[in-house]
N, C-alpha and C positions, 0 to 999 in steps of 0.2 A: 235446891230451890232458891229463888230470889223473891223477896217479899217486901212490899211497902204498904203503908196505910196512910191515908191523908184525909183531911176534912177540917172545916172551921165551924165550931159551934159558937153561936152568939157573937159577941165582939171580941176581937183579938187585939191587944194593945200593940203588938208588933206590926199589925197591918190594920190600923184603925178604920180605914175606908173600905175594907174588904167585906163583901157580903158573906153570909153563912154558906157553907158547902157541906152537903151530907158526907159522913165518913164512909170511906170505901177501902176494902181490902183487895190487894192485887198480888197474886202469886204468879211468878214467871211472866210478868207483863212484857208486851212488845208493842211498839207503835207500828201499825200497819198502813197508816196514811197520815200525812201532815199537810196542812194548807200551805200554800205559797205565801199567803198574807201573814204578816207578823205584827206583833205589838211589843211594847217595851214596858219595863217596870223596874223599880228599885227592889231588887231581891236581897234577902238576908238568909242566914242559915245558922242553926245552932252549932254546926260543925266549924263555922268561921265566926266566932262571937265578936261583936263590936264593929262589923263592917257591913256596908251595903254596896251593891254593884248594879249598874244600869245594864240590863240584859234584854236582848231581843229573842223572842221565841215564836214558834208557829202559833197563830191565833186559835186554830182548831186542830184536833188530832182524833184518830180512831185508834183505840187501844184494845188489844186482845190479851186474855189471860184467864186465870182461874180465880174464883171468889173464895171466901173463907171455908166453904163447904166442898171445895174441889170441883165445882161446876164451871164449865166453860162460859165465859162472857166476853162480849165485844160491844163497846159503846163508843159514841162520839162525845168528846168533851170540847168545850170552847171556853174562851176567856180565861178567868183566873183558875178554874179547875184544870184546864188543859196545861196551863203554865206550871201548876204545882205538880201534876203528873210527870211532866217533862223534867222538872227539877229533881224529883225523887228517882226517876229512872236514871238520870245522870249519876246520882249517888251509887246506884247499883253497878254502873259502868266506870266508877272511879273518877268522875268529873265533878268539880265544884263550880259554883256559879261564878267565881272569880276568873275562871278560865273561859267564860262565855261573854265577858265584857269586850267592847271594841278595842279598848286599850286600858292601861293602868290608871289613866286620869278619870275613869268611870268607876273606880273603886274608892269609896270614901268611908271615913269613920262614921258610925251611926250617929254620934253626937252632932255631927255637922248638919244633919237633916233638920234639926231645930232652927237653923239659921238659913234655910234654903232661900228665903226672900232676899237675903243679903249677898247671894252669889252674884258673880259678874253677869251681865245681861245675857250673854250667849254661852255661859260656862256651866257645866262641861258641854252641854248641848241644849238647844231650845226645849226639846221634849223633856229631858231629864230635869231641867230647872223648874219646869211648870207642873211636874207630876208629884203628887203627895204619896206617902207610903200607902200601899194597898190599892192604888189606882193603876189602871193600865193606860198607856198612851199609844196612839198611832204614829207619833213622831219620835224619831231617834233623839 
């Protein structure tokens, strides 16, 4: 079996702009549909401490799997919840967020996020420069 759990209760200092997301348990999850529209976000991960990566993912997904009681479920997720589910499913498939960035220039030390307003005007991209931790952007 392959399992992940995700959710955000209250405020999360790692993603201060992120809204709360109810906790969900997924057993043997699979994405059965993904939107063609995407959004971008500075992702981080406890498996890769101290780094952030600018990652594009599908804006919405439909996921099928089992819940914590072994009952079949299928739901559509969008926004941050869809992103987190895709990130966690990547873990089950042996993929880290650093492998999802457009290039290595979109992988930065977390500490540099505090100086985001001092980055070059279009560096590393317009969307990444303007997007705070926990926010989603339609621009790369």
